[in-house]
Backbone as numpy.savetxt, mean C-alpha at the origin, in Angstrom:
# Nx Ny Nz CAx CAy CAz Cx Cy Cz
28.08 -24.70 23.46 27.77 -23.26 23.41 26.34 -23.05 23.89
26.19 -22.22 24.94 24.86 -22.00 25.48 24.14 -20.89 24.71
22.88 -20.65 25.11 22.07 -19.66 24.41 22.69 -18.27 24.50
23.28 -17.95 25.65 23.90 -16.63 25.80 25.01 -16.42 24.80
25.84 -17.46 24.58 26.92 -17.34 23.61 26.38 -17.20 22.20
25.32 -17.96 21.89 24.73 -17.87 20.54 24.11 -16.49 20.31
23.54 -15.90 21.36 22.99 -14.56 21.22 24.09 -13.53 21.02
25.20 -13.72 21.76 26.29 -12.75 21.65 26.95 -12.78 20.29
27.12 -13.98 19.71 27.76 -14.01 18.38 26.75 -13.88 17.24
25.46 -13.76 17.57 24.44 -13.50 16.55 23.89 -14.71 15.87
24.36 -15.92 16.27 23.90 -17.13 15.58 22.41 -17.37 15.77
21.91 -17.09 16.97 20.49 -17.33 17.24 19.58 -16.38 16.48
20.14 -15.25 16.02 19.33 -14.26 15.31 19.42 -14.39 13.79
20.19 -15.37 13.31 20.34 -15.52 11.85 19.01 -15.77 11.14
18.12 -16.66 11.64 16.83 -16.84 10.94 16.02 -15.55 10.88
16.02 -14.78 11.97 15.28 -13.52 11.97 15.90 -12.52 10.99
17.24 -12.46 10.99 17.93 -11.57 10.03 17.58 -11.94 8.60
17.60 -13.23 8.29 17.33 -13.67 6.93 15.90 -13.33 6.51
14.95 -13.59 7.42 13.55 -13.31 7.08 13.31 -11.82 6.89
13.75 -11.00 7.84 13.50 -9.56 7.75 14.26 -8.94 6.58
15.50 -9.36 6.39 16.28 -8.80 5.28 15.67 -9.13 3.93
15.31 -10.42 3.74 14.70 -10.81 2.46 13.37 -10.10 2.26
12.54 -10.04 3.30 11.21 -9.44 3.17 11.30 -7.97 2.80
12.19 -7.22 3.44 12.29 -5.80 3.14 12.91 -5.56 1.76
13.89 -6.40 1.36 14.42 -6.29 -0.01 13.32 -6.56 -1.03
12.55 -7.61 -0.79 11.47 -7.96 -1.71 10.43 -6.84 -1.78
10.08 -6.26 -0.62 9.08 -5.20 -0.61 9.56 -3.98 -1.40
10.82 -3.61 -1.22 11.35 -2.46 -1.96 11.41 -2.71 -3.45
11.92 -3.89 -3.85 12.02 -4.22 -5.28 10.64 -4.35 -5.91
9.69 -4.91 -5.16 8.34 -5.06 -5.70 7.73 -3.70 -6.03
7.92 -2.73 -5.15 7.39 -1.38 -5.41 8.04 -0.77 -6.66
9.35 -0.91 -6.78 10.06 -0.31 -7.91 9.71 -1.00 -9.23
9.46 -2.31 -9.16 9.19 -3.06 -10.39 7.75 -2.99 -10.85
6.84 -2.57 -9.97 5.42 -2.55 -10.31 5.05 -1.18 -10.89
4.75 -1.10 -12.19 4.43 0.21 -12.78 3.18 0.84 -12.20
2.27 0.03 -11.65 1.04 0.58 -11.09 1.25 1.27 -9.75
2.40 1.01 -9.09 2.63 1.62 -7.77 2.74 3.14 -7.88
3.18 3.65 -9.04 3.34 5.10 -9.20 2.30 5.68 -10.16
1.29 4.89 -10.54 0.26 5.35 -11.46 -0.96 5.80 -10.67
-1.27 7.08 -10.73 -2.30 7.66 -9.87 -3.65 6.97 -10.02
-4.00 6.49 -11.21 -5.30 5.90 -11.43 -5.43 4.48 -10.90
-4.33 3.86 -10.46 -4.39 2.48 -9.99 -4.80 2.44 -8.53
-5.66 1.48 -8.16 -6.08 1.38 -6.75 -4.97 0.90 -5.82
-3.84 0.38 -6.37 -2.74 -0.06 -5.52 -1.59 0.95 -5.53
-1.82 2.12 -6.12 -0.75 3.12 -6.22 -0.47 3.77 -4.88
0.70 4.40 -4.77 1.03 5.12 -3.54 0.06 6.28 -3.35
-0.42 6.86 -4.46 -1.40 7.95 -4.35 -2.70 7.46 -3.72
-3.19 6.29 -4.18 -4.44 5.75 -3.64 -4.28 5.35 -2.18
-3.12 4.80 -1.83 -2.91 4.39 -0.45 -2.81 5.59 0.49
-2.18 6.67 0.01 -2.14 7.88 0.83 -3.53 8.48 0.99
-4.31 8.45 -0.10 -5.69 8.97 -0.01 -6.50 8.18 1.00
-6.31 6.86 1.03 -7.01 6.03 2.01 -6.55 6.34 3.43
-5.25 6.60 3.59 -4.72 6.90 4.92 -5.23 8.24 5.44
-5.46 9.19 4.54 -5.98 10.49 4.99 -7.40 10.37 5.53
-8.10 9.29 5.15 -9.46 9.10 5.64 -9.49 8.29 6.93
-8.51 7.35 7.12 -8.65 6.39 8.20 -7.51 6.41 9.21
-6.39 6.98 8.86 -5.23 6.92 9.76 -5.41 7.84 10.96
-4.93 7.44 12.16 -4.98 8.33 13.32 -4.07 9.54 13.17
-3.13 9.51 12.21 -2.26 10.67 11.97 -2.58 11.28 10.60
-3.87 11.25 10.25 -4.28 11.72 8.92 -3.90 13.17 8.67
-3.85 13.99 9.74 -3.48 15.39 9.57 -2.06 15.56 9.08
-1.19 14.62 9.42 0.19 14.69 8.96 0.36 14.10 7.56
-0.56 13.22 7.17 -0.44 12.55 5.87 -0.99 13.40 4.74
-2.01 14.22 5.02 -2.63 15.02 3.98 -1.64 15.77 3.10
-0.70 16.54 3.67 0.25 17.29 2.83 1.15 16.39 1.99
1.34 15.14 2.41 2.24 14.24 1.68 1.64 13.75 0.37
0.32 13.90 0.21 -0.30 13.47 -1.05 0.23 14.26 -2.24
0.77 15.44 -1.99 1.30 16.28 -3.08 2.70 15.83 -3.51
3.34 15.00 -2.71 4.67 14.49 -3.06 4.65 12.96 -3.01
3.57 12.38 -3.54 3.36 10.94 -3.42 4.46 10.13 -4.10
4.85 10.50 -5.31 5.85 9.72 -6.04 7.22 9.79 -5.37
7.74 10.99 -5.01 9.01 11.00 -4.27 8.94 10.21 -2.96
7.79 10.29 -2.28 7.64 9.54 -1.03 7.66 8.04 -1.29
6.99 7.60 -2.36 7.00 6.19 -2.71 8.40 5.69 -3.03
9.18 6.51 -3.77 10.56 6.14 -4.07 11.40 6.07 -2.79
11.18 7.02 -1.89 11.93 7.04 -0.63 11.63 5.78 0.19
10.36 5.40 0.26 9.99 4.19 1.02 10.62 2.95 0.39
10.56 2.85 -0.95 11.09 1.67 -1.63 12.59 1.54 -1.41
13.34 2.64 -1.58 14.79 2.57 -1.41 15.17 2.41 0.06
14.35 2.95 0.97 14.61 2.73 2.39 14.45 1.25 2.73
13.41 0.61 2.20 13.22 -0.83 2.44 14.38 -1.63 1.87
14.85 -1.23 0.68 16.00 -1.91 0.09 17.25 -1.76 0.94
17.52 -0.54 1.38 18.72 -0.30 2.18 18.67 -1.05 3.50
17.49 -1.05 4.15 17.32 -1.77 5.41 17.51 -3.27 5.19
16.90 -3.79 4.12 17.01 -5.22 3.84 18.42 -5.66 3.52
19.13 -4.89 2.66 20.51 -5.25 2.30 21.42 -5.15 3.53
21.26 -4.06 4.31 22.07 -3.91 5.51 21.86 -5.06 6.48
20.63 -5.55 6.60 20.33 -6.65 7.51 20.91 -7.96 7.01
20.79 -8.24 5.72 21.34 -9.48 5.16 22.86 -9.52 5.28
23.50 -8.37 5.09 24.97 -8.32 5.16 25.48 -8.13 6.58
24.60 -7.74 7.50 25.06 -7.40 8.84 25.86 -6.12 8.84
25.51 -5.19 7.96 26.22 -3.92 7.81 25.41 -2.80 8.44
26.02 -2.11 9.42 25.32 -1.06 10.15 23.98 -1.61 10.66
24.07 -2.80 11.30 22.87 -3.54 11.64 21.94 -2.79 12.58
22.48 -2.12 13.60 21.61 -1.43 14.53 20.89 -0.26 13.86
21.57 0.43 12.96 20.93 1.53 12.23 19.85 0.98 11.31
20.15 -0.14 10.61 19.15 -0.76 9.73 17.93 -1.21 10.52
18.17 -1.81 11.70 17.05 -2.28 12.52 16.23 -1.12 13.04
16.89 -0.02 13.44 16.15 1.16 13.89 15.29 1.71 12.76
15.84 1.72 11.54 15.04 2.14 10.38 13.86 1.22 10.14
14.07 -0.09 10.34 12.97 -1.04 10.19 11.86 -0.80 11.20
12.25 -0.47 12.44 11.24 -0.18 13.47 10.43 1.05 13.09
11.13 2.13 12.69 10.45 3.38 12.35 9.51 3.17 11.16
10.00 2.51 10.11 9.18 2.31 8.92 7.98 1.42 9.23
8.17 0.37 10.02 7.06 -0.52 10.37 6.01 0.20 11.20
6.45 1.06 12.13 5.49 1.82 12.94 4.71 2.80 12.08
5.39 3.44 11.12 4.69 4.37 10.23 3.66 3.63 9.38
4.02 2.45 8.88 3.07 1.66 8.10 1.91 1.19 8.97
2.20 0.88 10.23 1.13 0.49 11.14 0.13 1.64 11.32
0.63 2.84 11.52 -0.25 3.98 11.77 -1.01 4.42 10.52
-0.48 4.11 9.34 -1.12 4.58 8.11 -1.88 3.49 7.37
-1.48 2.23 7.53 -2.08 1.17 6.72 -2.89 0.18 7.55
-2.29 -0.37 8.59 -2.93 -1.50 9.28 -3.45 -1.16 10.67
-3.61 0.13 10.98 -4.04 0.54 12.32 -5.41 -0.04 12.68
-6.28 -0.17 11.69 -7.65 -0.61 11.96 -7.83 -2.12 11.77
-6.74 -2.85 11.61 -6.87 -4.31 11.50 -7.46 -4.87 12.78
-8.43 -5.76 12.63 -9.12 -6.33 13.79 -9.17 -7.85 13.66
-8.69 -8.58 14.67 -7.93 -8.14 15.85 -6.59 -7.53 15.44
-5.95 -6.81 16.35 -4.76 -6.04 16.00 -3.63 -6.92 15.49
-3.57 -8.19 15.94 -2.45 -9.04 15.55 -2.57 -9.56 14.12
-3.68 -9.27 13.45 -3.78 -9.67 12.05 -3.06 -8.70 11.13
-2.68 -7.53 11.65 -1.89 -6.58 10.87 -0.41 -6.87 11.04
0.32 -7.07 9.94 1.72 -7.50 10.03 2.66 -6.39 10.50
2.30 -5.13 10.28 3.25 -4.05 10.53 3.66 -3.94 12.00
2.71 -4.10 12.92 3.04 -4.00 14.33 3.94 -5.17 14.74
3.74 -6.34 14.11 4.59 -7.50 14.39 6.02 -7.23 13.91
6.16 -6.65 12.71 7.47 -6.32 12.18 8.19 -5.32 13.09
7.46 -4.34 13.62 8.09 -3.35 14.49 8.76 -4.02 15.68
8.08 -5.00 16.29 8.66 -5.68 17.44 9.71 -6.70 17.02
9.58 -7.27 15.81 10.57 -8.24 15.34 11.93 -7.60 15.12
11.94 -6.30 14.83 13.23 -5.62 14.61 13.96 -5.33 15.92
13.26 -5.33 17.05 13.89 -4.87 18.29 15.09 -5.72 18.74
15.09 -7.05 18.61 16.30 -7.80 19.01 17.54 -7.39 18.21
17.37 -7.12 16.91 18.50 -6.71 16.09 18.94 -5.29 16.41
18.00 -4.46 16.82 18.36 -3.10 17.21 19.13 -3.11 18.53
18.79 -4.03 19.43 19.44 -4.08 20.74 20.76 -4.86 20.70
20.76 -5.97 19.98 21.93 -6.87 20.00 22.85 -6.71 18.80
22.38 -6.12 17.72 23.18 -6.05 16.51 23.22 -7.39 15.81
24.11 -7.50 14.81 24.19 -8.72 14.01 25.12 -9.76 14.61
25.90 -9.38 15.63 26.85 -10.33 16.19 28.06 -10.50 15.30
28.74 -11.63 15.43 29.99 -11.86 14.69 29.84 -12.85 13.55
28.68 -13.50 13.44 28.49 -14.51 12.41 27.87 -13.89 11.16
28.53 -14.09 10.01 28.04 -13.53 8.74 27.70 -12.05 8.90
28.62 -11.32 9.47 28.36 -9.91 9.77 29.46 -9.04 9.17
29.08 -8.14 8.28 30.04 -7.20 7.72 30.56 -6.25 8.79
29.70 -5.88 9.74 30.14 -5.01 10.83 31.28 -5.66 11.61
31.13 -6.96 11.94 32.15 -7.66 12.71 33.44 -7.80 11.90
33.32 -8.09 10.59 34.52 -8.24 9.76 35.28 -6.93 9.64
34.56 -5.85 9.47 35.21 -4.54 9.36 35.84 -4.14 10.69
35.14 -4.44 11.80 35.70 -4.11 13.11 36.97 -4.91 13.37
37.01 -6.18 12.94 38.20 -7.01 13.14 39.37 -6.47 12.34
39.11 -5.99 11.15 40.18 -5.41 10.34 40.74 -4.15 10.96
39.85 -3.37 11.56 40.30 -2.12 12.18 41.16 -2.40 13.40
40.77 -3.40 14.22 41.50 -3.68 15.46 42.72 -4.56 15.23
42.82 -5.27 14.09 43.95 -6.14 13.82 45.21 -5.31 13.61
46.34 -5.69 14.20 47.59 -4.94 14.00 47.92 -4.86 12.51
48.23 -3.70 12.09 48.49 -3.49 10.67 49.38 -2.27 10.51
50.06 -2.25 9.39 50.90 -1.09 9.09 50.10 0.07 8.53
48.82 -0.24 8.19 48.00 0.84 7.65 47.67 1.83 8.76
47.57 3.07 8.40 47.21 4.10 9.36 45.73 4.01 9.64
45.29 4.63 10.75 43.87 4.62 11.09 43.04 5.29 10.01
43.57 6.32 9.38 42.83 7.00 8.31 42.60 6.05 7.13
43.62 5.21 6.83 43.46 4.26 5.74 42.41 3.20 6.07
42.39 2.74 7.36 41.42 1.74 7.76 39.99 2.28 7.70
39.81 3.54 8.16 38.48 4.16 8.08 38.08 4.35 6.62
39.05 4.72 5.79 38.75 4.91 4.38 38.28 3.64 3.71
38.87 2.51 4.12 38.44 1.22 3.56 36.99 0.93 3.91
36.61 1.21 5.16 35.23 0.99 5.58 34.28 1.87 4.77
34.65 3.11 4.55 33.79 4.00 3.78 33.64 3.52 2.35
34.72 2.97 1.77 34.66 2.45 0.40 33.70 1.26 0.33
33.80 0.34 1.30 32.92 -0.82 1.31 31.46 -0.39 1.45
31.21 0.53 2.39 29.85 1.01 2.61 29.30 1.70 1.36
30.13 2.53 0.75 29.71 3.22 -0.47 29.42 2.25 -1.61
30.25 1.20 -1.71 30.04 0.21 -2.77 28.72 -0.52 -2.58
28.41 -0.88 -1.34 27.13 -1.55 -1.06 25.96 -0.63 -1.39
26.07 0.65 -1.02 24.99 1.60 -1.31 24.79 1.76 -2.81
25.89 1.89 -3.55 25.78 2.04 -5.01 25.21 0.78 -5.65
25.62 -0.39 -5.15 25.09 -1.64 -5.70 23.59 -1.74 -5.45
23.15 -1.30 -4.27 21.72 -1.32 -3.95 20.94 -0.40 -4.87
21.46 0.82 -5.09 20.79 1.77 -5.98 20.75 1.23 -7.41
21.86 0.64 -7.86 21.92 0.11 -9.22 20.92 -1.03 -9.39
20.89 -1.94 -8.41 19.95 -3.07 -8.48 18.51 -2.58 -8.50
18.20 -1.60 -7.64 16.85 -1.05 -7.63 16.49 -0.40 -8.94
17.42 0.34 -9.53 17.16 0.99 -10.82 16.93 -0.01 -11.93
17.75 -1.09 -11.96 17.58 -2.12 -12.99 16.22 -2.79 -12.87
15.85 -3.17 -11.64 14.56 -3.84 -11.43 13.41 -2.92 -11.78
13.53 -1.62 -11.41 12.46 -0.67 -11.74 12.31 -0.53 -13.24
13.46 -0.44 -13.96 13.38 -0.30 -15.42 12.78 -1.52 -16.07
13.20 -2.73 -15.65 12.64 -3.95 -16.22 11.16 -4.07 -15.92
10.76 -3.67 -14.70 9.35 -3.75 -14.34 8.49 -2.83 -15.18
9.00 -1.64 -15.45 8.22 -0.70 -16.26 8.13 -1.16 -17.71
9.25 -1.72 -18.23 9.22 -2.23 -19.61 8.23 -3.38 -19.72
8.29 -4.29 -18.75 7.38 -5.45 -18.77 5.94 -5.02 -18.59
5.71 -3.92 -17.88 4.35 -3.48 -17.60 3.68 -2.77 -18.75
4.46 -2.31 -19.73 3.86 -1.60 -20.86 3.03 -2.55 -21.70
1.79 -2.19 -21.89 0.91 -2.99 -22.72 0.37 -4.22 -22.03
0.89 -4.53 -20.85 0.42 -5.72 -20.18 -0.45 -5.43 -18.99
-0.76 -4.17 -18.76 -1.55 -3.79 -17.60 -3.00 -4.18 -17.81
-3.62 -4.84 -16.87 -5.02 -5.25 -17.04 -5.94 -4.06 -17.10
-7.02 -4.23 -17.85 -7.99 -3.14 -17.97 -8.75 -2.95 -16.68
-9.20 -1.74 -16.45 -9.97 -1.46 -15.24 -11.30 -2.17 -15.31
-11.87 -2.44 -14.13 -13.11 -3.20 -14.09 -14.31 -2.35 -14.46
-14.13 -1.07 -14.59 -15.26 -0.21 -14.94 -14.80 1.19 -15.24
-15.72 2.01 -15.76 -15.41 3.39 -16.09 -15.71 4.28 -14.88
-15.42 5.56 -15.04 -15.73 6.52 -13.99 -16.99 7.28 -14.39
-17.97 7.30 -13.52 -19.21 8.01 -13.78 -19.06 9.49 -13.46
-19.77 10.31 -14.22 -19.89 11.72 -13.90 -21.24 12.19 -14.42
-21.89 13.13 -13.74 -23.23 13.57 -14.17 -23.17 14.14 -15.58
-24.22 13.84 -16.38 -24.30 14.41 -17.73 -24.69 15.88 -17.62
-24.56 16.59 -18.69 -24.78 18.03 -18.68 -26.14 18.46 -18.14
-27.25 17.85 -18.56 -28.53 18.32 -18.04 -28.66 18.15 -16.53
-28.17 17.01 -16.00 -28.35 16.77 -14.58 -27.39 17.56 -13.73
-26.21 17.92 -14.27 -25.21 18.60 -13.48 -25.54 20.06 -13.25
-26.60 20.56 -13.87 -26.96 21.95 -13.65 -27.65 22.16 -12.31
-28.00 21.06 -11.64 -28.66 21.17 -10.34 -27.69 21.64 -9.29
-28.21 22.25 -8.27 -27.38 22.73 -7.17 -26.71 21.56 -6.48
-25.36 21.59 -6.27 -24.66 20.45 -5.69 -25.17 20.07 -4.32
-25.69 21.02 -3.56 -26.12 20.72 -2.21 -27.58 20.36 -2.10
-28.28 20.32 -3.20 -29.72 20.07 -3.15 -30.01 18.60 -3.32
-31.09 18.14 -2.73 -31.58 16.77 -2.91 -32.73 16.80 -3.89
-32.66 15.94 -4.89 -33.69 15.93 -5.93 -34.85 15.06 -5.48
-35.91 15.66 -5.08 -37.08 14.89 -4.66 -37.82 14.39 -5.87
-38.52 13.29 -5.71 -39.32 12.76 -6.80 -40.38 13.78 -7.19
-40.48 14.05 -8.46 -41.40 15.08 -8.95 -41.87 14.70 -10.33
-42.50 15.68 -10.96 -42.98 15.43 -12.31 -41.86 15.13 -13.27
-40.62 15.57 -12.94 -39.48 15.31 -13.81 -39.00 13.89 -13.72
-39.49 13.13 -12.76 -39.09 11.73 -12.65 -37.76 11.52 -11.99
-37.28 12.49 -11.21 -36.00 12.33 -10.53 -36.19 11.64 -9.19
-35.52 10.52 -8.96 -35.58 9.90 -7.63 -34.86 10.78 -6.61
-35.06 10.55 -5.32 -34.32 11.31 -4.32 -32.82 11.06 -4.44
-32.04 12.08 -4.24 -30.59 11.91 -4.25 -29.88 12.83 -5.21
-28.63 12.52 -5.45 -27.77 13.32 -6.31 -27.47 12.56 -7.60
-27.41 13.22 -8.72 -27.06 12.55 -9.98 -25.57 12.20 -10.00
-25.26 10.99 -10.43 -23.85 10.58 -10.49 -23.39 10.24 -11.89
-24.32 10.10 -12.84 -23.93 9.79 -14.20 -24.98 8.98 -14.91
-24.82 8.79 -16.22 -25.82 8.06 -17.00 -25.82 6.57 -16.68
-27.00 5.99 -16.62 -27.13 4.56 -16.30 -26.46 3.69 -17.34
-26.47 4.12 -18.60 -25.89 3.28 -19.65 -24.36 3.24 -19.58
-23.74 4.02 -18.68 -22.29 3.96 -18.51 -21.87 2.80 -17.62
-22.85 2.19 -16.95 -22.56 1.01 -16.12 -22.92 -0.23 -16.94
-21.96 -1.02 -17.39 -22.28 -2.17 -18.25 -23.03 -3.25 -17.49
-23.91 -3.95 -18.19 -24.61 -5.08 -17.58 -23.58 -6.14 -17.21
-23.61 -6.56 -15.95 -22.62 -7.52 -15.47 -21.30 -6.89 -15.08
-21.22 -5.57 -15.16 -19.99 -4.87 -14.85 -20.17 -3.79 -13.80
-19.21 -2.89 -13.72 -19.22 -1.87 -12.68 -18.62 -0.59 -13.20
-18.88 0.49 -12.48 -18.29 1.79 -12.77 -18.07 2.52 -11.46
-16.97 3.25 -11.38 -16.65 3.99 -10.18 -17.26 5.38 -10.21
-17.47 5.96 -9.04 -17.94 7.34 -8.94 -17.59 7.87 -7.56
-17.70 9.15 -7.40 -17.45 9.78 -6.11 -18.79 10.11 -5.48
-19.01 9.61 -4.27 -20.28 9.86 -3.57 -20.44 11.37 -3.36
-21.46 12.00 -3.94 -21.59 13.46 -3.83 -21.71 13.97 -2.40
-22.24 13.15 -1.50 -22.45 13.64 -0.14 -21.22 13.52 0.75
-20.30 12.62 0.40 -19.12 12.41 1.23 -17.80 12.54 0.48
-17.85 12.56 -0.86 -16.66 12.56 -1.72 -15.86 11.27 -1.62
-16.44 10.23 -1.01 -15.75 8.94 -0.90 -15.78 8.20 -2.24
-14.72 7.47 -2.57 -14.77 6.59 -3.75 -15.89 5.57 -3.57
-16.68 5.39 -4.61 -17.82 4.47 -4.55 -17.88 3.69 -5.85
-18.71 2.66 -5.87 -18.80 1.81 -7.05 -20.25 1.44 -7.31
-20.67 1.52 -8.58 -22.01 1.14 -9.01 -21.92 -0.11 -9.86
-22.87 -1.03 -9.67 -22.91 -2.28 -10.42 -24.28 -2.46 -11.05
-24.31 -3.20 -12.17 -25.57 -3.56 -12.82 -25.54 -5.08 -13.06
-25.88 -5.88 -12.03 -25.80 -7.34 -12.18 -26.77 -7.89 -13.21
-27.96 -7.25 -13.34 -28.94 -7.64 -14.35 -29.44 -6.37 -15.04
-29.95 -6.48 -16.24 -30.44 -5.28 -16.93 -31.46 -4.53 -16.09
-31.19 -3.27 -15.83 -32.11 -2.43 -15.08 -32.00 -2.54 -13.57
-31.16 -3.43 -13.06 -30.96 -3.58 -11.61 -29.62 -2.96 -11.23
-29.65 -1.97 -10.35 -28.44 -1.25 -9.99 -28.17 -1.37 -8.49
-26.91 -1.54 -8.15 -26.44 -1.59 -6.76 -25.28 -0.62 -6.63
-25.07 -0.13 -5.42 -23.94 0.78 -5.20 -23.41 0.58 -3.79
-22.08 0.74 -3.64 -21.41 0.56 -2.35 -20.31 1.61 -2.20
-20.04 1.93 -0.94 -18.83 2.69 -0.64 -17.66 1.79 -0.99
-16.73 2.28 -1.83 -15.66 1.43 -2.34 -14.40 1.45 -1.48
-14.46 2.10 -0.32 -13.28 2.15 0.56 -13.24 0.90 1.43
-12.20 0.09 1.26 -12.07 -1.13 2.06 -11.92 -0.74 3.53
-12.73 -1.30 4.43 -12.65 -0.92 5.85 -11.39 -1.42 6.54
-10.60 -2.25 5.88 -9.38 -2.75 6.52 -8.30 -1.68 6.55
-7.95 -1.12 5.39 -6.84 -0.15 5.36 -7.11 1.03 4.44
-8.33 1.16 3.94 -8.68 2.35 3.17 -8.39 2.29 1.69
-7.97 1.13 1.15 -7.75 1.03 -0.29 -9.10 0.99 -1.01
-9.09 1.27 -2.31 -10.31 1.28 -3.10 -10.53 -0.08 -3.75
-11.68 -0.68 -3.51 -11.95 -2.02 -4.04 -12.27 -1.95 -5.53
-12.11 -3.09 -6.20 -12.44 -3.24 -7.61 -13.43 -4.39 -7.77
-14.14 -4.37 -8.90 -15.09 -5.45 -9.17 -14.43 -6.50 -10.05
-14.39 -7.73 -9.56 -13.89 -8.87 -10.32 -15.08 -9.50 -11.02
-15.21 -9.23 -12.32 -16.40 -9.65 -13.04 -16.48 -11.17 -13.16
-15.34 -11.84 -13.30 -15.37 -13.29 -13.46 -15.79 -13.98 -12.16
-15.33 -13.45 -11.01 -15.68 -14.06 -9.73 -16.93 -13.46 -9.12
-17.41 -12.34 -9.69 -18.56 -11.62 -9.17 -18.35 -11.24 -7.70
-17.17 -10.65 -7.45 -16.79 -10.21 -6.11 -16.18 -8.83 -6.17
-16.32 -8.09 -5.09 -15.60 -6.84 -4.93 -14.32 -7.17 -4.16
-13.18 -6.84 -4.73 -11.89 -7.29 -4.20 -11.00 -6.10 -3.89
-10.37 -6.14 -2.72 -9.39 -5.12 -2.36 -8.04 -5.50 -2.96
-7.43 -4.65 -3.79 -6.17 -5.01 -4.44 -4.97 -4.92 -3.51
-5.13 -4.31 -2.34 -3.98 -4.13 -1.43 -3.72 -5.35 -0.56
-4.78 -5.88 0.08 -4.57 -6.97 1.02 -5.48 -8.16 0.79
-6.24 -8.14 -0.31 -6.97 -9.33 -0.72 -8.33 -9.55 -0.10
-8.87 -8.59 0.65 -10.22 -8.78 1.19 -11.22 -8.92 0.05
-12.24 -9.76 0.25 -13.27 -9.98 -0.77 -14.64 -9.72 -0.16
-15.51 -9.10 -0.98 -16.84 -8.71 -0.51 -17.89 -9.20 -1.50
-19.04 -9.57 -0.94 -20.17 -10.00 -1.76 -20.66 -8.84 -2.61
-20.77 -9.06 -3.90 -21.15 -7.98 -4.81 -22.63 -7.65 -4.75
-23.43 -8.46 -4.06 -24.86 -8.19 -3.92 -25.19 -7.47 -2.62
-24.42 -7.78 -1.56 -24.73 -7.21 -0.24 -23.60 -6.36 0.33
-22.38 -6.51 -0.17 -21.24 -5.81 0.39 -20.63 -6.51 1.58
-21.19 -7.65 2.01 -20.70 -8.36 3.19 -19.32 -8.96 2.93
-18.52 -9.09 4.01 -17.19 -9.69 3.90 -17.31 -11.18 3.60
-16.56 -11.63 2.61 -16.48 -13.07 2.34 -15.10 -13.62 2.63
-14.09 -12.73 2.62 -12.73 -13.14 2.94 -11.99 -11.93 3.51
-11.36 -12.11 4.69 -10.63 -11.02 5.35 -9.33 -10.70 4.65
-8.54 -9.77 5.23 -8.54 -9.35 6.63 -9.56 -8.29 7.05
-10.34 -7.76 6.13 -11.35 -6.78 6.53 -12.32 -7.43 7.51
-12.68 -6.69 8.57 -13.57 -7.23 9.60 -15.03 -6.87 9.36
-15.28 -5.83 8.59 -16.66 -5.39 8.30 -16.82 -5.25 6.80
-18.08 -5.18 6.37 -18.37 -5.11 4.95 -18.37 -3.69 4.41
-18.70 -3.59 3.12 -18.80 -2.29 2.46 -20.19 -1.71 2.70
-20.24 -0.43 2.97 -21.53 0.22 3.23 -22.33 0.34 1.94
-23.57 -0.16 1.90 -24.40 -0.03 0.70 -24.93 1.40 0.57
-25.14 1.82 -0.66 -25.71 3.14 -0.95 -27.02 2.94 -1.71
-27.99 3.82 -1.46 -29.25 3.76 -2.19 -29.05 4.38 -3.56
-29.41 3.62 -4.59 -29.22 4.07 -5.96 -30.48 3.77 -6.76
-30.82 4.66 -7.66 -32.01 4.47 -8.51 -31.79 5.18 -9.83
-32.47 4.67 -10.86 -32.40 5.27 -12.18 -33.57 6.19 -12.40
-33.31 7.40 -12.84 -34.37 8.37 -13.13 -34.89 8.26 -14.55
-36.01 8.90 -14.82 -36.58 8.88 -16.17 -35.72 9.60 -17.18
-34.78 10.42 -16.68 -33.88 11.12 -17.57 -32.64 10.28 -17.93
-32.61 9.02 -17.46 -31.49 8.14 -17.78 -30.31 8.27 -16.84
-30.42 9.17 -15.87 -29.35 9.36 -14.91 -29.51 8.41 -13.71
-28.42 8.07 -13.07 -28.45 7.35 -11.80 -28.37 8.35 -10.67
-29.16 8.10 -9.61 -29.20 8.99 -8.45 -28.84 8.21 -7.20
-28.00 8.79 -6.38 -27.58 8.16 -5.13 -28.01 9.02 -3.97
-28.57 8.38 -2.94 -28.98 9.12 -1.74 -28.47 8.43 -0.49
């Protein structure tokens, strides 16, 4: 049997089918089973990822309105990945499943990994092209539900054509219901397991105290007799634990940011948006690193420099100082 025959019967595409089908099933189930994926305060949530995409994606104008329907969108993506993965593993409606894989991979490329440098380090564009052989050739005749159903339809039988079509609809419906049931079971187990077991955040959220917040939001506080350093107040210094971190929103850009106090009285601050895909980094106190929870990039907690990719650039440092009023100021 030559390569052409193996391509026609789908045997040569079995490894690709297995990899793509398993990967998409795993991705969908992982989203449903992870309670943090739908929790707005988590840096790995669908809400946080959409917020990052609105800042960095080339189609940010289209993503902005979707932030209001983040949870339904997250469910749609998870079940779409499940349906595509199951269809690919079974060889059921293979060309439709592959077309869905291409569309979903391209959307993820434009929203998540568009800024990956070099471009081939982002997996989404690779997945988009990996689906194309299955979209063009289908699943073939080997381990293919499409081929089995087609053979039953064309095989001489006393059943009417309406009965044969009805059988196909029953099989398709059963697979769809099984996929939904499996997804629901995994989601329920994941949420039960996640209760009480969620790790604590690496820091609190800073906000200006009452005396400092009376200042005009657009004004810069110059050093004066009041002891205010230049910049905007972001919150009390004692809210940042020694050896720990606290999040805040940069008053000048509204970007998520993070303040650290590595030693008593020494404060550092960085833009907390990972330059790889726009997720919000967290401080790992045990490793003394700023870590992206989405793709694993690691940054030096003293300088913001990249220590481990896929991020190609570091976190932007912010000027921070403590005022005599006990507030932290960022400029």
